[in-house]
N, CA, C and O atoms as a CHARMM CRD file, in Angstrom:
* protein
*
  324
    1    1 MET  N     62.59300 109.02100  85.54500 PROA 1      0.00000
    2    1 MET  CA    64.00400 109.29900  85.50600 PROA 1      0.00000
    3    1 MET  C     64.22000 110.72400  86.01400 PROA 1      0.00000
    4    1 MET  O     63.54700 111.65200  85.56600 PROA 1      0.00000
    5    2 ARG  N     65.14600 110.89500  86.93600 PROA 2      0.00000
    6    2 ARG  CA    65.45700 112.22700  87.47300 PROA 2      0.00000
    7    2 ARG  C     66.44400 112.96900  86.59600 PROA 2      0.00000
    8    2 ARG  O     66.29100 114.17100  86.37500 PROA 2      0.00000
    9    3 TRP  N     67.46700 112.26800  86.08500 PROA 3      0.00000
   10    3 TRP  CA    68.46500 112.88100  85.21400 PROA 3      0.00000
   11    3 TRP  C     69.19500 111.78200  84.45600 PROA 3      0.00000
   12    3 TRP  O     69.09800 110.60200  84.79400 PROA 3      0.00000
   13    4 GLN  N     69.92100 112.18900  83.43500 PROA 4      0.00000
   14    4 GLN  CA    70.79000 111.26600  82.71800 PROA 4      0.00000
   15    4 GLN  C     72.07300 111.99400  82.33200 PROA 4      0.00000
   16    4 GLN  O     72.08900 113.21100  82.14700 PROA 4      0.00000
   17    5 HSD  N     73.12700 111.22900  82.21900 PROA 5      0.00000
   18    5 HSD  CA    74.42500 111.77000  81.81100 PROA 5      0.00000
   19    5 HSD  C     74.85600 111.01300  80.56700 PROA 5      0.00000
   20    5 HSD  O     74.96900 109.78700  80.59000 PROA 5      0.00000
   21    6 ARG  N     75.09500 111.72900  79.49200 PROA 6      0.00000
   22    6 ARG  CA    75.49600 111.09900  78.23600 PROA 6      0.00000
   23    6 ARG  C     76.98400 111.34600  78.00500 PROA 6      0.00000
   24    6 ARG  O     77.51700 112.40200  78.34400 PROA 6      0.00000
   25    7 THR  N     77.63800 110.34700  77.42300 PROA 7      0.00000
   26    7 THR  CA    79.06500 110.43700  77.14600 PROA 7      0.00000
   27    7 THR  C     79.38500 109.68400  75.85100 PROA 7      0.00000
   28    7 THR  O     78.57500 108.89300  75.36700 PROA 7      0.00000
   29    8 ASP  N     80.53500 109.92900  75.31800 PROA 8      0.00000
   30    8 ASP  CA    80.96500 109.25500  74.09200 PROA 8      0.00000
   31    8 ASP  C     81.64900 107.91300  74.35400 PROA 8      0.00000
   32    8 ASP  O     81.96900 107.19000  73.41000 PROA 8      0.00000
   33    9 HSD  N     81.87500 107.57400  75.62300 PROA 9      0.00000
   34    9 HSD  CA    82.61700 106.36500  75.96500 PROA 9      0.00000
   35    9 HSD  C     81.79900 105.47600  76.89300 PROA 9      0.00000
   36    9 HSD  O     81.08500 105.98600  77.75700 PROA 9      0.00000
   37   10 PRO  N     81.88600 104.15600  76.73300 PROA 10     0.00000
   38   10 PRO  CA    81.18800 103.24600  77.63600 PROA 10     0.00000
   39   10 PRO  C     81.74100 103.31900  79.05800 PROA 10     0.00000
   40   10 PRO  O     82.94700 103.44600  79.26700 PROA 10     0.00000
   41   11 ALA  N     80.84200 103.23600  80.02000 PROA 11     0.00000
   42   11 ALA  CA    81.23200 103.18700  81.42900 PROA 11     0.00000
   43   11 ALA  C     81.71400 101.77800  81.76300 PROA 11     0.00000
   44   11 ALA  O     81.12000 100.79300  81.32400 PROA 11     0.00000
   45   12 THR  N     82.79200 101.68600  82.54000 PROA 12     0.00000
   46   12 THR  CA    83.31600 100.38900  82.96900 PROA 12     0.00000
   47   12 THR  C     83.02700 100.11800  84.43700 PROA 12     0.00000
   48   12 THR  O     83.06700  98.96700  84.87100 PROA 12     0.00000
   49   13 ALA  N     82.73300 101.17400  85.21600 PROA 13     0.00000
   50   13 ALA  CA    82.46100 101.00400  86.64600 PROA 13     0.00000
   51   13 ALA  C     81.67100 102.20000  87.15500 PROA 13     0.00000
   52   13 ALA  O     81.71000 103.28500  86.57600 PROA 13     0.00000
   53   14 LEU  N     80.94700 101.97600  88.26100 PROA 14     0.00000
   54   14 LEU  CA    80.07400 103.00100  88.82600 PROA 14     0.00000
   55   14 LEU  C     79.91800 102.74800  90.31400 PROA 14     0.00000
   56   14 LEU  O     79.76800 101.60200  90.73800 PROA 14     0.00000
   57   15 ASP  N     79.95100 103.81800  91.11800 PROA 15     0.00000
   58   15 ASP  CA    79.63500 103.72300  92.54800 PROA 15     0.00000
   59   15 ASP  C     79.18500 105.09400  93.02100 PROA 15     0.00000
   60   15 ASP  O     79.41000 106.09500  92.34200 PROA 15     0.00000
   61   16 THR  N     78.54900 105.14100  94.18500 PROA 16     0.00000
   62   16 THR  CA    78.06500 106.39900  94.73600 PROA 16     0.00000
   63   16 THR  C     78.26500 106.44100  96.24900 PROA 16     0.00000
   64   16 THR  O     78.28100 105.40800  96.91800 PROA 16     0.00000
   65   17 ASP  N     78.41600 107.65500  96.77000 PROA 17     0.00000
   66   17 ASP  CA    78.44500 107.85600  98.21500 PROA 17     0.00000
   67   17 ASP  C     77.16400 108.54800  98.67600 PROA 17     0.00000
   68   17 ASP  O     77.04900 108.93500  99.83800 PROA 17     0.00000
   69   18 GLY  N     76.21000 108.70200  97.77300 PROA 18     0.00000
   70   18 GLY  CA    74.95100 109.36700  98.07300 PROA 18     0.00000
   71   18 GLY  C     74.92700 110.81700  97.63000 PROA 18     0.00000
   72   18 GLY  O     73.87400 111.33100  97.25200 PROA 18     0.00000
   73   19 ASP  N     76.07700 111.48600  97.67100 PROA 19     0.00000
   74   19 ASP  CA    76.19100 112.86800  97.22000 PROA 19     0.00000
   75   19 ASP  C     76.72500 112.95200  95.79500 PROA 19     0.00000
   76   19 ASP  O     76.30100 113.80500  95.01500 PROA 19     0.00000
   77   20 SER  N     77.65400 112.06300  95.46000 PROA 20     0.00000
   78   20 SER  CA    78.26000 112.02900  94.13400 PROA 20     0.00000
   79   20 SER  C     78.12700 110.63400  93.55000 PROA 20     0.00000
   80   20 SER  O     78.06800 109.64100  94.27500 PROA 20     0.00000
   81   21 VAL  N     78.08100 110.57700  92.22100 PROA 21     0.00000
   82   21 VAL  CA    78.12500 109.32000  91.48100 PROA 21     0.00000
   83   21 VAL  C     79.46000 109.31800  90.73800 PROA 21     0.00000
   84   21 VAL  O     79.74900 110.23900  89.97300 PROA 21     0.00000
   85   22 TYR  N     80.26500 108.29300  90.96200 PROA 22     0.00000
   86   22 TYR  CA    81.58400 108.18600  90.35100 PROA 22     0.00000
   87   22 TYR  C     81.50900 107.19600  89.20100 PROA 22     0.00000
   88   22 TYR  O     80.98600 106.09200  89.35400 PROA 22     0.00000
   89   23 VAL  N     82.03900 107.59800  88.03700 PROA 23     0.00000
   90   23 VAL  CA    81.95800 106.77200  86.83700 PROA 23     0.00000
   91   23 VAL  C     83.35000 106.66900  86.21500 PROA 23     0.00000
   92   23 VAL  O     84.01600 107.67800  85.98700 PROA 23     0.00000
   93   24 ALA  N     83.77800 105.43600  85.94400 PROA 24     0.00000
   94   24 ALA  CA    85.01100 105.19300  85.19100 PROA 24     0.00000
   95   24 ALA  C     84.60300 104.80900  83.77500 PROA 24     0.00000
   96   24 ALA  O     83.59300 104.13500  83.57100 PROA 24     0.00000
   97   25 TYR  N     85.39900 105.24600  82.79700 PROA 25     0.00000
   98   25 TYR  CA    85.10700 104.98500  81.38800 PROA 25     0.00000
   99   25 TYR  C     86.23000 104.18100  80.74700 PROA 25     0.00000
  100   25 TYR  O     87.36300 104.19400  81.23000 PROA 25     0.00000
  101   26 ASN  N     85.91600 103.47800  79.65800 PROA 26     0.00000
  102   26 ASN  CA    86.92100 102.64500  79.00300 PROA 26     0.00000
  103   26 ASN  C     88.03500 103.45100  78.33300 PROA 26     0.00000
  104   26 ASN  O     89.02900 102.87000  77.89800 PROA 26     0.00000
  105   27 CYS  N     87.89400 104.76000  78.24200 PROA 27     0.00000
  106   27 CYS  CA    88.94300 105.62300  77.67600 PROA 27     0.00000
  107   27 CYS  C     89.96400 106.04900  78.73100 PROA 27     0.00000
  108   27 CYS  O     90.93300 106.73500  78.40600 PROA 27     0.00000
  109   28 GLY  N     89.76000 105.65000  80.00100 PROA 28     0.00000
  110   28 GLY  CA    90.67400 106.00900  81.07000 PROA 28     0.00000
  111   28 GLY  C     90.24600 107.22000  81.86800 PROA 28     0.00000
  112   28 GLY  O     90.98700 107.66500  82.74400 PROA 28     0.00000
  113   29 ALA  N     89.08400 107.76400  81.59600 PROA 29     0.00000
  114   29 ALA  CA    88.59300 108.93300  82.31300 PROA 29     0.00000
  115   29 ALA  C     87.84200 108.51500  83.57300 PROA 29     0.00000
  116   29 ALA  O     87.33200 107.39900  83.67300 PROA 29     0.00000
  117   30 LEU  N     87.78700 109.43100  84.52500 PROA 30     0.00000
  118   30 LEU  CA    87.03700 109.26800  85.76600 PROA 30     0.00000
  119   30 LEU  C     86.26200 110.54800  85.99200 PROA 30     0.00000
  120   30 LEU  O     86.82700 111.64100  85.92900 PROA 30     0.00000
  121   31 THR  N     84.95400 110.41900  86.25900 PROA 31     0.00000
  122   31 THR  CA    84.08600 111.57700  86.42400 PROA 31     0.00000
  123   31 THR  C     83.28200 111.44100  87.70600 PROA 31     0.00000
  124   31 THR  O     82.83800 110.34900  88.06000 PROA 31     0.00000
  125   32 ALA  N     83.09900 112.56100  88.39700 PROA 32     0.00000
  126   32 ALA  CA    82.19700 112.62600  89.54300 PROA 32     0.00000
  127   32 ALA  C     81.00600 113.48800  89.14100 PROA 32     0.00000
  128   32 ALA  O     81.16600 114.62300  88.69200 PROA 32     0.00000
  129   33 LEU  N     79.81000 112.93100  89.31000 PROA 33     0.00000
  130   33 LEU  CA    78.57300 113.63100  88.98600 PROA 33     0.00000
  131   33 LEU  C     77.81800 113.95400  90.25700 PROA 33     0.00000
  132   33 LEU  O     77.88500 113.19300  91.22300 PROA 33     0.00000
  133   34 ASP  N     77.10500 115.06000  90.27900 PROA 34     0.00000
  134   34 ASP  CA    76.23300 115.40100  91.38900 PROA 34     0.00000
  135   34 ASP  C     75.06900 114.40800  91.38700 PROA 34     0.00000
  136   34 ASP  O     74.38700 114.26300  90.37200 PROA 34     0.00000
  137   35 ALA  N     74.83700 113.72800  92.50000 PROA 35     0.00000
  138   35 ALA  CA    73.79500 112.70600  92.55900 PROA 35     0.00000
  139   35 ALA  C     72.39600 113.29400  92.44500 PROA 35     0.00000
  140   35 ALA  O     71.46700 112.58400  92.05800 PROA 35     0.00000
  141   36 ASP  N     72.22000 114.57200  92.77000 PROA 36     0.00000
  142   36 ASP  CA    70.89600 115.19100  92.70300 PROA 36     0.00000
  143   36 ASP  C     70.48700 115.58600  91.29800 PROA 36     0.00000
  144   36 ASP  O     69.32900 115.41300  90.91700 PROA 36     0.00000
  145   37 ASP  N     71.43700 116.12100  90.51300 PROA 37     0.00000
  146   37 ASP  CA    71.04800 116.64500  89.20200 PROA 37     0.00000
  147   37 ASP  C     71.90300 116.13600  88.03000 PROA 37     0.00000
  148   37 ASP  O     71.62500 116.48400  86.88200 PROA 37     0.00000
  149   38 GLY  N     72.92900 115.32800  88.29200 PROA 38     0.00000
  150   38 GLY  CA    73.75000 114.76200  87.23200 PROA 38     0.00000
  151   38 GLY  C     74.81100 115.67800  86.65700 PROA 38     0.00000
  152   38 GLY  O     75.50200 115.30400  85.71000 PROA 38     0.00000
  153   39 SER  N     74.95100 116.87800  87.21700 PROA 39     0.00000
  154   39 SER  CA    75.97100 117.80000  86.70900 PROA 39     0.00000
  155   39 SER  C     77.37300 117.28800  87.05900 PROA 39     0.00000
  156   39 SER  O     77.56300 116.60700  88.06600 PROA 39     0.00000
  157   40 VAL  N     78.33300 117.62200  86.22500 PROA 40     0.00000
  158   40 VAL  CA    79.71500 117.17200  86.42200 PROA 40     0.00000
  159   40 VAL  C     80.35800 117.98300  87.54500 PROA 40     0.00000
  160   40 VAL  O     80.41300 119.21100  87.47800 PROA 40     0.00000
  161   41 ARG  N     80.84200 117.29400  88.57100 PROA 41     0.00000
  162   41 ARG  CA    81.57900 117.94500  89.66100 PROA 41     0.00000
  163   41 ARG  C     83.05500 118.05700  89.30900 PROA 41     0.00000
  164   41 ARG  O     83.66800 119.10400  89.51800 PROA 41     0.00000
  165   42 TRP  N     83.62700 116.98400  88.77400 PROA 42     0.00000
  166   42 TRP  CA    84.99600 117.00600  88.27800 PROA 42     0.00000
  167   42 TRP  C     85.19100 115.86000  87.30300 PROA 42     0.00000
  168   42 TRP  O     84.42000 114.90100  87.26000 PROA 42     0.00000
  169   43 HSD  N     86.25400 115.99800  86.52000 PROA 43     0.00000
  170   43 HSD  CA    86.57300 115.00900  85.48400 PROA 43     0.00000
  171   43 HSD  C     88.09400 114.95200  85.36800 PROA 43     0.00000
  172   43 HSD  O     88.75500 115.99000  85.35200 PROA 43     0.00000
  173   44 THR  N     88.64600 113.75200  85.28900 PROA 44     0.00000
  174   44 THR  CA    90.09300 113.61200  85.19000 PROA 44     0.00000
  175   44 THR  C     90.44900 112.36800  84.37700 PROA 44     0.00000
  176   44 THR  O     89.62400 111.47100  84.20100 PROA 44     0.00000
  177   45 ALA  N     91.65500 112.32800  83.89800 PROA 45     0.00000
  178   45 ALA  CA    92.19000 111.14000  83.23200 PROA 45     0.00000
  179   45 ALA  C     93.00900 110.36000  84.25200 PROA 45     0.00000
  180   45 ALA  O     93.84800 110.93600  84.94500 PROA 45     0.00000
  181   46 LEU  N     92.77600 109.06700  84.34900 PROA 46     0.00000
  182   46 LEU  CA    93.53600 108.23400  85.28100 PROA 46     0.00000
  183   46 LEU  C     94.92500 107.95000  84.72500 PROA 46     0.00000
  184   46 LEU  O     95.08800 107.64500  83.54400 PROA 46     0.00000
  185   47 ALA  N     95.91500 108.05600  85.59300 PROA 47     0.00000
  186   47 ALA  CA    97.29200 107.75100  85.21200 PROA 47     0.00000
  187   47 ALA  C     98.05500 107.27900  86.44500 PROA 47     0.00000
  188   47 ALA  O     97.77300 107.69600  87.56800 PROA 47     0.00000
  189   48 VAL  N     99.02100 106.40300  86.21100 PROA 48     0.00000
  190   48 VAL  CA    99.91100 105.92300  87.26100 PROA 48     0.00000
  191   48 VAL  C    101.33100 106.20900  86.79100 PROA 48     0.00000
  192   48 VAL  O    101.78700 105.65000  85.79300 PROA 48     0.00000
  193   49 GLY  N    102.02000 107.07300  87.50800 PROA 49     0.00000
  194   49 GLY  CA   103.38000 107.43300  87.11000 PROA 49     0.00000
  195   49 GLY  C    103.43900 108.05400  85.72600 PROA 49     0.00000
  196   49 GLY  O    104.42700 107.88700  85.01000 PROA 49     0.00000
  197   50 GLY  N    102.39700 108.76500  85.34900 PROA 50     0.00000
  198   50 GLY  CA   102.33900 109.41000  84.04800 PROA 50     0.00000
  199   50 GLY  C    101.81200 108.53000  82.92500 PROA 50     0.00000
  200   50 GLY  O    101.56400 109.02300  81.82500 PROA 50     0.00000
  201   51 ALA  N    101.63400 107.23400  83.18000 PROA 51     0.00000
  202   51 ALA  CA   101.10800 106.31500  82.15700 PROA 51     0.00000
  203   51 ALA  C     99.60100 106.17000  82.32600 PROA 51     0.00000
  204   51 ALA  O     99.13300 105.89100  83.43000 PROA 51     0.00000
  205   52 PRO  N     98.83800 106.35200  81.26000 PROA 52     0.00000
  206   52 PRO  CA    97.38200 106.23900  81.36600 PROA 52     0.00000
  207   52 PRO  C     96.94000 104.82300  81.72500 PROA 52     0.00000
  208   52 PRO  O     97.59800 103.84300  81.37700 PROA 52     0.00000
  209   53 THR  N     95.82100 104.73700  82.42400 PROA 53     0.00000
  210   53 THR  CA    95.23400 103.44800  82.78900 PROA 53     0.00000
  211   53 THR  C     93.72000 103.57400  82.76300 PROA 53     0.00000
  212   53 THR  O     93.18300 104.67700  82.65800 PROA 53     0.00000
  213   54 THR  N     93.03500 102.44700  82.85700 PROA 54     0.00000
  214   54 THR  CA    91.57600 102.41900  82.81800 PROA 54     0.00000
  215   54 THR  C     91.04400 101.75900  84.07800 PROA 54     0.00000
  216   54 THR  O     91.50700 100.68600  84.46600 PROA 54     0.00000
  217   55 GLY  N     90.07400 102.39900  84.71600 PROA 55     0.00000
  218   55 GLY  CA    89.43400 101.82500  85.89000 PROA 55     0.00000
  219   55 GLY  C     88.38100 100.80600  85.48500 PROA 55     0.00000
  220   55 GLY  O     87.52200 101.08900  84.64900 PROA 55     0.00000
  221   56 LEU  N     88.45000  99.61100  86.08500 PROA 56     0.00000
  222   56 LEU  CA    87.46700  98.56200  85.81700 PROA 56     0.00000
  223   56 LEU  C     86.50300  98.35600  86.97000 PROA 56     0.00000
  224   56 LEU  O     85.44100  97.76100  86.79100 PROA 56     0.00000
  225   57 SER  N     86.86300  98.84700  88.16400 PROA 57     0.00000
  226   57 SER  CA    85.97000  98.74300  89.31600 PROA 57     0.00000
  227   57 SER  C     86.18000  99.95100  90.21100 PROA 57     0.00000
  228   57 SER  O     87.28500 100.48700  90.30400 PROA 57     0.00000
  229   58 LEU  N     85.10600 100.37500  90.87100 PROA 58     0.00000
  230   58 LEU  CA    85.14300 101.50900  91.79900 PROA 58     0.00000
  231   58 LEU  C     84.47600 101.09900  93.10000 PROA 58     0.00000
  232   58 LEU  O     83.50600 100.34300  93.09700 PROA 58     0.00000
  233   59 ALA  N     85.00000 101.60100  94.21400 PROA 59     0.00000
  234   59 ALA  CA    84.38300 101.37800  95.51800 PROA 59     0.00000
  235   59 ALA  C     84.60300 102.61800  96.37000 PROA 59     0.00000
  236   59 ALA  O     85.74100 103.02900  96.60000 PROA 59     0.00000
  237   60 VAL  N     83.51300 103.20900  96.83700 PROA 60     0.00000
  238   60 VAL  CA    83.61600 104.33100  97.75200 PROA 60     0.00000
  239   60 VAL  C     84.01500 103.77400  99.11600 PROA 60     0.00000
  240   60 VAL  O     83.39800 102.82900  99.60700 PROA 60     0.00000
  241   61 ALA  N     85.04500 104.35700  99.72800 PROA 61     0.00000
  242   61 ALA  CA    85.56700 103.90300 101.01100 PROA 61     0.00000
  243   61 ALA  C     85.41400 105.01800 102.04000 PROA 61     0.00000
  244   61 ALA  O     85.25600 106.18100 101.66800 PROA 61     0.00000
  245   62 PRO  N     85.45700 104.67900 103.33100 PROA 62     0.00000
  246   62 PRO  CA    85.35700 105.71000 104.36400 PROA 62     0.00000
  247   62 PRO  C     86.46400 106.75500 104.23800 PROA 62     0.00000
  248   62 PRO  O     87.53200 106.48800 103.68900 PROA 62     0.00000
  249   63 GLY  N     86.18900 107.92800 104.74900 PROA 63     0.00000
  250   63 GLY  CA    87.19800 108.97900 104.78200 PROA 63     0.00000
  251   63 GLY  C     87.33300 109.75400 103.48800 PROA 63     0.00000
  252   63 GLY  O     88.37400 110.36400 103.24300 PROA 63     0.00000
  253   64 GLY  N     86.29300 109.74500 102.64500 PROA 64     0.00000
  254   64 GLY  CA    86.35300 110.50900 101.40700 PROA 64     0.00000
  255   64 GLY  C     87.32600 109.96300 100.39300 PROA 64     0.00000
  256   64 GLY  O     88.00300 110.72200  99.70000 PROA 64     0.00000
  257   65 ARG  N     87.40000 108.63000 100.30100 PROA 65     0.00000
  258   65 ARG  CA    88.32600 107.98500  99.37300 PROA 65     0.00000
  259   65 ARG  C     87.55100 107.15800  98.36100 PROA 65     0.00000
  260   65 ARG  O     86.47300 106.63900  98.65200 PROA 65     0.00000
  261   66 LEU  N     88.11500 107.04700  97.17900 PROA 66     0.00000
  262   66 LEU  CA    87.56500 106.19600  96.13500 PROA 66     0.00000
  263   66 LEU  C     88.63800 105.19200  95.75300 PROA 66     0.00000
  264   66 LEU  O     89.75000 105.57500  95.39000 PROA 66     0.00000
  265   67 LEU  N     88.31300 103.91300  95.83300 PROA 67     0.00000
  266   67 LEU  CA    89.25500 102.86400  95.45700 PROA 67     0.00000
  267   67 LEU  C     88.95100 102.44500  94.02300 PROA 67     0.00000
  268   67 LEU  O     87.79500 102.21200  93.66900 PROA 67     0.00000
  269   68 ILE  N     89.98700 102.35000  93.20900 PROA 68     0.00000
  270   68 ILE  CA    89.83800 102.07700  91.78000 PROA 68     0.00000
  271   68 ILE  C     90.67500 100.86100  91.41300 PROA 68     0.00000
  272   68 ILE  O     91.89300 100.86800  91.59100 PROA 68     0.00000
  273   69 GLY  N     90.03300  99.82300  90.90500 PROA 69     0.00000
  274   69 GLY  CA    90.74300  98.66700  90.36100 PROA 69     0.00000
  275   69 GLY  C     91.00700  98.92300  88.89400 PROA 69     0.00000
  276   69 GLY  O     90.08100  99.24000  88.14800 PROA 69     0.00000
  277   70 THR  N     92.24400  98.79500  88.46600 PROA 70     0.00000
  278   70 THR  CA    92.61700  99.16300  87.09200 PROA 70     0.00000
  279   70 THR  C     92.82300  97.93300  86.20500 PROA 70     0.00000
  280   70 THR  O     92.98600  96.80900  86.68000 PROA 70     0.00000
  281   71 VAL  N     92.80800  98.19400  84.91300 PROA 71     0.00000
  282   71 VAL  CA    92.98200  97.15200  83.91000 PROA 71     0.00000
  283   71 VAL  C     94.36100  96.49300  84.00600 PROA 71     0.00000
  284   71 VAL  O     94.52600  95.34300  83.59900 PROA 71     0.00000
  285   72 ASP  N     95.34400  97.21000  84.53800 PROA 72     0.00000
  286   72 ASP  CA    96.70200  96.65300  84.66300 PROA 72     0.00000
  287   72 ASP  C     96.94900  96.03000  86.03100 PROA 72     0.00000
  288   72 ASP  O     98.10300  95.82400  86.40500 PROA 72     0.00000
  289   73 GLY  N     95.89000  95.72400  86.79100 PROA 73     0.00000
  290   73 GLY  CA    96.01200  94.95900  88.03500 PROA 73     0.00000
  291   73 GLY  C     96.35900  95.77800  89.26900 PROA 73     0.00000
  292   73 GLY  O     96.76600  95.20400  90.27900 PROA 73     0.00000
  293   74 ARG  N     96.21700  97.06700  89.22600 PROA 74     0.00000
  294   74 ARG  CA    96.51900  97.91300  90.38100 PROA 74     0.00000
  295   74 ARG  C     95.24000  98.30300  91.09900 PROA 74     0.00000
  296   74 ARG  O     94.15200  98.27900  90.52400 PROA 74     0.00000
  297   75 ILE  N     95.39100  98.66300  92.37300 PROA 75     0.00000
  298   75 ILE  CA    94.31100  99.28900  93.12600 PROA 75     0.00000
  299   75 ILE  C     94.79600 100.66600  93.52600 PROA 75     0.00000
  300   75 ILE  O     95.79400 100.80000  94.23400 PROA 75     0.00000
  301   76 LEU  N     94.08900 101.69000  93.07100 PROA 76     0.00000
  302   76 LEU  CA    94.45600 103.07300  93.34800 PROA 76     0.00000
  303   76 LEU  C     93.52800 103.65300  94.40100 PROA 76     0.00000
  304   76 LEU  O     92.35200 103.29600  94.47200 PROA 76     0.00000
  305   77 GLU  N     94.06100 104.54100  95.20800 PROA 77     0.00000
  306   77 GLU  CA    93.25400 105.30000  96.16000 PROA 77     0.00000
  307   77 GLU  C     93.18900 106.73800  95.64800 PROA 77     0.00000
  308   77 GLU  O     94.22000 107.37400  95.43100 PROA 77     0.00000
  309   78 TYR  N     91.97600 107.24300  95.45900 PROA 78     0.00000
  310   78 TYR  CA    91.78100 108.56700  94.88900 PROA 78     0.00000
  311   78 TYR  C     90.93300 109.39600  95.83600 PROA 78     0.00000
  312   78 TYR  O     89.87900 108.93000  96.26800 PROA 78     0.00000
  313   79 PRO  N     91.35400 110.61300  96.17700 PROA 79     0.00000
  314   79 PRO  CA    90.52900 111.46100  97.05500 PROA 79     0.00000
  315   79 PRO  C     89.28000 111.93100  96.31600 PROA 79     0.00000
  316   79 PRO  O     89.35300 112.27000  95.13500 PROA 79     0.00000
  317   80 THR  N     88.15100 111.95400  96.98800 PROA 80     0.00000
  318   80 THR  CA    86.91100 112.37200  96.34400 PROA 80     0.00000
  319   80 THR  C     86.59400 113.83300  96.58300 PROA 80     0.00000
  320   80 THR  O     85.71800 114.38700  95.91900 PROA 80     0.00000
  321   81 GLY  N     87.27400 114.46300  97.50200 PROA 81     0.00000
  322   81 GLY  CA    86.96900 115.85300  97.82800 PROA 81     0.00000
  323   81 GLY  C     87.76700 116.86200  97.08000 PROA 81     0.00000
  324   81 GLY  O     87.58900 118.06300  97.28000 PROA 81     0.00000
């Protein structure tokens, strides 16, 4: 094992672009980890129009974008940079 990232919430989705590992949690949080050492690059709470939501699926897309499928049936586009 090269590294591990521990959290208080279960992960609901995971994807990577090779440089970062993106993790969605059942609490509505989204985190980007450094793929080399597991350090947190950024962390945010997902919301649509100010209302919290939870990501159930993640897909890294071309152009530095992260696509997020949410529990309420939406697909969000989130910048990764």
